[in-house]
C-alpha positions in Angstrom: 0.0 -0.3 -0.3 1.6 3.4 -1.0 1.9 5.6 1.8 0.3 9.0 2.2 2.4 11.9 0.3 3.6 14.2 2.7 6.2 16.5 3.6 9.7 14.4 3.7 12.3 15.4 6.5 15.8 14.5 6.0 18.0 13.2 8.6 22.1 13.1 8.1 23.1 10.7 5.2 27.2 11.3 5.9 28.9 9.5 2.8 33.2 8.7 3.1 35.2 10.6 0.6 38.9 10.4 -0.2 39.3 13.8 1.0 38.9 15.3 4.5 36.3 17.3 6.5 33.0 17.3 8.1 33.4 19.3 11.3 30.6 21.5 10.9 28.5 18.8 9.8 29.0 17.0 12.8 28.1 20.1 14.9 24.7 20.5 12.9 24.4 16.9 13.9 24.7 17.5 17.3 28.0 15.4 18.1 29.7 15.1 21.1 33.5 16.4 19.5 32.9 17.3 16.0 36.1 16.6 14.2 37.0 16.1 10.5 37.1 13.2 9.1 36.6 11.2 6.2 33.0 11.8 6.1 32.8 15.3 4.7 29.6 15.0 3.0 26.1 14.5 3.6 23.8 13.0 0.7 20.6 14.8 0.7 17.4 13.1 -1.0 19.6 10.5 -2.4 18.6 7.4 -4.1 22.7 7.4 -5.6 24.9 4.8 -4.4 28.1 6.1 -3.4 31.4 4.6 -5.5 33.9 4.1 -3.0 37.7 2.7 -2.8 37.9 -1.1 -1.4 39.2 0.4 2.2 36.2 2.9 2.6 34.3 2.3 5.6 30.8 3.4 6.8 29.4 5.8 9.1 27.9 4.5 12.1 24.3 5.9 11.1 24.7 4.7 7.5 21.9 2.7 6.7 21.1 0.4 3.7 22.9 1.1 0.2 25.9 3.9 0.8 24.6 7.2 -0.4 20.6 6.1 0.0 19.3 8.5 1.9 17.0 7.0 4.7 14.1 9.6 5.2 11.2 10.4 7.7 7.7 10.6 6.3 5.4 13.5 8.1 5.7 13.0 11.9 7.3 9.3 11.9 10.1 8.4 13.5 11.1 5.2 11.5 13.3 6.5 8.4 12.3 4.3 4.9 14.8 4.1 2.5 14.4 7.2 0.0 14.5 5.2 -3.3 12.3 2.7 -2.3 9.5 5.0 -1.2 9.5 7.3 -4.5 8.9 3.8 -6.0 5.5 3.4 -4.4 4.1 6.4 -5.9 6.5 8.0 -8.3 3.9 10.3 -9.7 2.6 11.5 -6.5 6.1 12.0 -5.2 7.8 13.3 -8.2 5.0 14.5 -10.1 3.2 12.9 -12.9 5.1 14.4 -15.8 8.5 13.7 -14.6 7.1 10.0 -13.5 6.5 9.3 -17.3 10.2 10.6 -18.1 12.4 9.4 -15.8 10.1 7.1 -13.8 11.0 7.0 -10.0 14.2 8.5 -10.1 14.4 12.2 -9.0 17.4 12.7 -11.6 19.0 14.9 -9.2 21.3 14.8 -6.0 21.9 17.5 -3.6 24.8 17.0 -1.3 26.2 19.2 1.7 30.2 19.5 1.7 32.5 20.7 4.1 35.9 19.9 3.1 38.7 21.3 5.6 41.4 20.8 2.3 41.5 21.5 -1.1 40.0 18.9 -3.1 42.1 16.6 -5.4 41.9 17.8 -9.0 39.5 16.2 -11.0 36.8 16.3 -13.4 33.4 14.9 -14.3 32.3 13.3 -17.5 29.5 15.0 -19.8 26.4 13.3 -19.8 26.7 12.6 -23.8 30.3 11.4 -22.6 28.7 9.2 -19.8 25.8 7.6 -21.9 28.5 6.7 -25.3 31.1 5.3 -23.3 30.5 4.4 -19.8 26.8 3.0 -20.2 25.5 5.2 -17.9 22.3 7.7 -18.2 23.7 10.4 -16.4 27.1 12.4 -16.2 28.1 14.8 -13.6 27.3 18.6 -14.7 27.1 20.8 -10.8 26.2 23.6 -9.4 28.2 25.1 -6.2 25.9 27.4 -3.5 28.7 28.4 -1.0 26.6 28.6 2.4 29.6 29.3 4.9 33.2 29.7 5.4 35.5 28.2 7.7 36.8 31.1 10.3 40.1 29.9 10.5 41.2 29.8 6.9 44.8 31.5 6.3 43.6 32.7 3.0 40.6 34.3 1.5 38.1 31.3 0.2 39.1 29.9 -3.9 38.0 27.5 -6.0 39.7 26.4 -9.3 37.7 26.2 -12.1 38.6 25.3 -15.8 41.9 25.7 -17.2 43.2 29.5 -17.3 46.4 28.2 -19.2 45.2 24.9 -21.0 47.7 22.4 -21.2 48.1 20.2 -24.2 46.8 16.7 -24.1 50.5 15.4 -23.7 51.3 17.8 -21.4 48.5 17.1 -19.4 49.2 13.7 -19.7 52.7 13.8 -18.5 52.2 15.4 -15.5 49.0 13.2 -14.3 51.8 10.1 -14.6 54.6 11.9 -13.1 51.9 13.7 -10.3 53.2 17.2 -11.0 50.7 18.8 -8.8 53.1 22.0 -9.2 52.6 21.7 -13.0 48.8 20.9 -12.6 48.0 23.6 -10.2 49.6 26.3 -12.4 47.2 25.8 -15.1 44.8 27.4 -12.5 43.9 30.9 -11.4 42.6 31.0 -7.8 38.7 31.7 -8.3 37.4 34.0 -5.4 34.3 32.6 -3.7 32.0 34.5 -1.2 29.1 33.3 1.0 26.2 33.2 -1.2 28.1 32.8 -5.0 26.2 29.7 -6.9 28.5 28.8 -9.9 27.7 26.1 -12.5 30.8 23.4 -13.2 30.1 21.7 -16.6 30.9 18.2 -17.3 33.8 17.9 -18.4 35.1 21.0 -17.0 38.6 20.5 -14.4 38.2 21.9 -10.9 39.0 21.6 -7.1 37.3 23.3 -4.3 39.4 25.1 -2.2 39.2 24.1 1.7 37.0 25.1 4.4 34.3 26.1 1.8 30.8 24.8 3.5 28.3 24.6 0.5 25.6 22.8 -1.7 26.3 20.7 -4.2 23.3 20.2 -6.8 24.1 17.9 -9.6 23.2 15.4 -11.9 22.7 11.9 -10.0 25.8 9.7 -10.8 29.4 9.5 -8.7 31.1 9.4 -11.7 34.3 11.1 -11.8 38.3 11.5 -12.5 40.8 12.1 -9.9 44.1 13.6 -11.5 45.7 14.0 -8.0 46.3 10.6 -6.2 47.3 12.2 -2.7 45.5 14.5 -0.2 45.8 14.9 3.4 48.0 11.5 3.5 45.1 9.2 1.6 47.0 7.8 -1.6 44.0 6.8 -4.0 44.2 3.4 -5.2 44.8 3.0 -9.1 41.0 1.3 -9.4 39.3 4.5 -8.3 41.3 7.6 -10.2 40.0 6.9 -13.5 36.4 5.5 -13.0 37.8 1.6 -13.7 39.5 2.8 -17.1 43.0 4.6 -17.9 44.8 7.6 -18.6 44.2 7.5 -21.9 40.6 6.8 -22.2 39.7 9.6 -19.5 41.9 11.7 -21.0 38.8 12.6 -23.8 36.9 13.8 -20.4 38.6 16.9 -20.1 37.4 20.4 -21.6 40.8 21.9 -22.5 39.7 24.8 -23.7 40.6 28.6 -21.9 38.4 29.6 -19.1 40.0 33.3 -18.6 38.5 35.2 -15.9 36.0 37.2 -18.0 34.1 33.1 -18.7 34.3 32.2 -15.4 32.8 35.5 -14.5 30.1 35.3 -17.3 29.7 31.2 -17.7 30.3 29.9 -14.0 28.6 32.2 -11.7 25.2 32.8 -11.9 23.9 35.8 -9.9 20.3 36.0 -8.9 17.4 36.8 -11.0 13.9 38.1 -9.7 11.2 35.3 -10.5 8.3 36.1 -8.5 6.4 37.9 -5.8 5.2 35.6 -2.8 3.0 37.5 -1.1 3.5 41.3 -0.2 7.2 41.2 1.3 8.7 38.0 -0.1 10.0 36.7 -3.1 11.7 34.0 -5.0 14.8 34.5 -7.4 16.2 32.2 -10.1 19.6 30.9 -9.7 20.2 28.5 -12.4 17.5 27.8 -15.2 17.4 26.0 -18.1 18.9 28.4 -19.9 22.4 27.5 -18.2 22.1 23.8 -18.2 18.8 21.1 -18.4 20.1 19.0 -15.6 18.6 20.7 -12.8 17.1 23.9 -11.5 18.1 26.1 -9.0 16.2 28.8 -6.9 16.1 30.5 -3.6 13.3 32.1 -1.9 13.4 35.1 0.5 10.5 34.8 3.0 9.6 37.8 5.4 6.3 37.2 6.2 3.7 34.2 6.3 2.7 32.4 3.2 1.2 29.5 1.7 2.5 27.9 -1.4 1.4 25.3 -3.2 3.8 23.8 -5.7 3.4 21.4 -8.9 6.5 20.3 -8.8 8.9 18.6 -6.3 11.7 19.8 -5.1 14.7 19.7 -1.8 14.6 22.2 0.2 17.4 23.8 2.3 17.1 26.6 5.0 20.5 28.6 4.2 20.0 31.5 6.7 17.1 32.2 9.3 14.7 30.0 11.2 10.5 29.3 10.9 8.2 26.3 11.0 6.4 24.8 8.0 2.6 24.1 8.8 1.4 20.9 6.7 -1.9 18.5 7.0 -1.8 19.4 11.1 1.7 19.0 11.0 4.1 21.5 12.3 8.1 21.1 11.5 10.6 23.3 13.0 13.1 24.7 10.6 16.3 26.4 11.5 19.6 27.1 9.3 20.8 24.6 7.5 17.7 21.9 7.8 16.7 20.1 4.7 13.8 18.2 3.6 11.9 17.2 0.2 8.2 18.8 -0.9 6.4 16.1 -2.8 4.8 16.8 -6.3 1.5 16.7 -4.9 2.1 17.8 -1.5 -0.9 20.4 -1.3 -0.7 24.2 0.0 1.8 24.2 3.2 2.8 27.6 5.1 5.9 28.6 5.9 5.9 31.4 9.0 9.6 32.6 9.1 11.1 33.7 12.7 11.1 36.3 11.9 13.1 35.9 8.3 13.6 32.9 6.3 15.6 31.9 3.1 15.2 28.7 1.3 17.6 27.2 -1.4 15.2 25.1 -3.4 16.8 22.7 -6.3 14.2 21.2 -8.8 15.1 17.9 -11.0 15.1 18.7 -14.6 12.1 19.7 -16.7 9.8 17.3 -17.3 
């Protein structure tokens, strides 16, 4: 029997990664001794399984396939596997048009990333490359929305995005094979970022997050990655986990060797907000990433300054980026605090947001059906 369509709460879903971080995520989960570890990510409303090396461990709170979320429906206290829940009523949770096109897959993955160190230099395949050469339905175009910056950084926050000085294919091959990290890093400039920035990273574009950036990552639902830096923080990535199980020559075809000078980064990667609509008298919603940027997902941000009632026709993953309040639906009241996360089903019906006194929501939508 299908469960009723209700508001879906999203407990922590920590996933092992090759880099370290997660101290802020520990703090949000009220851990006794928050600390950085190999669990720097929280996968949000995920039906995607993580691809990890054989020596990876599981977080104590992990249940079911690693990466796939356990969720709480309405006021329930017993968690359910999110993929199994969606399969009971794909049209109800995801929308009829979405279900006709994608079935019970949300076709979206959102994560919290909380790195304490710079991430490995990496690149992800495009959807076209993944379908043609990897037998996978999705690539990994992704976007970042910066939520917070650690206050103990020795330098301004930054990330690397695209080659500002592209190497030749042969030069890149040599630098990767010899692990000439200084040479690889010299192909990039540091791109400064601030809290509230949103950036789009298309598949094929090499990149690396700088340390201390707490962000929401919105992406295609895959864990495909070419890690072309093999060691960070004392951990050496096993050979089988560097090139998606293929070889270096194969993976060089994943790279976008085009130049990404600063002007291109700021016009094609940065996504400034654009007013979408008013939400009542004092509230509003902005578009951050729409179909004109990518067909892979859509991202919006709502600014709530007074009680409002909403009735959406599409599902989305919501993250409270600032403020507190309550969400009222179906006779239930759900408290919302900063960095709370939840899933709004497509057929939930009307729900009310009451800010205290203000509330900001990042809203992550699947591709348009």
